[in-house]
C-alpha positions, 0 to 999 in steps of 0.5 A: 756310874748311872746306878750310883747317880740314880740310887746312891748319889745322896749317900755319897760323900763329897769327894766321891761325888766329885769323882763321879762328876769327873767320870761323867765329864770324861765320858762326854756328859758335861750336863750330868757332871754339872748337875752333880757338881751343883749338889757339892759344896765349893769346899768339899772337905769331908773330915768324917771320911779321912780316917778310912781314906787317908784324906785331908782338906787339901786332898779334897781341894785337889780333887775339886781343882782337878774337876774344875780344870776338866770343866773349864770353871776358871773361877772355882778352879782359881779359888781351889788352887789358891787354897792349895797354894796357901797350905803348901806354903805353910808349915803344916805336915801333909801326908804323901797322898795329900801332897801327891794329889795337890801337886798333880792337880796344881800342875794340871791347873797351871798347864791347862788353864794357866795363872794368867798374865802377871804384873808383879810390882813389889818394894822391899824396904831394908833399914838403912838401905835404898828400897829394892823395887821389883817390876816384872812379868815373871812368876817369880823374883829373887832378892839376896838378903844375905847381908841383912840377916837379923834386920826387919824387912818390909815388903809392899805389893802394888800387884793386882794379884796376891803374891807369896813370899818365901825365905830360903836360907842356905848354910855351909857347915863348919869344917871339923877340927883338922887336928886329931884329939882324944879325951879318955876315949878308945875303941877296941874291936874283938871278933868271936866264933860260934863257941865264943873263942876269939878269932882273927878276922883276917883269917878265913872263917865264919863270924857269927857275932862281934863285940865292941868295947869303949874304954 
């Protein structure tokens, strides 16, 4: 650790600097961790290293968040957590490593620092219906919109903090036709031994290959 800090700190990519700062923090040298952190950008993404490290901006934000939680830096931790939340709520593809880092860091943040008090005040406007008002101190609320599919829904928030909206759709597949039917389709199975002779699959013996025909 000391060798890296004294001789290679300027050459380390930002994620590596963060890990070094976290190591000093865990070792009880918080002042050294803060010194290293001061030389790291708030957004530590390092695209040049992604191809060889399976990294991403979300992975690097997760490393940042994990360190800020350890340091108790609530302001920077919240900003990193918010960036991660926005990426997780989007439709972009993420690697397994990025998702693992993000979910672990976010979980540690919620469990360690917490999201703080919540006072959600939201109005859901549905055409032709009375607006649905949500006022809760819970972190999540659900509104059933099944009867309003295809309509334009307007959501207005008077909450002090940002809210995130997700639309979840569940469908039950149609039952297959109960009556059997066929249209010039048939299936015939034949089994062969190693010499290519037809055999009875119900009799004992080794089957090396099979042929399937449709006609």
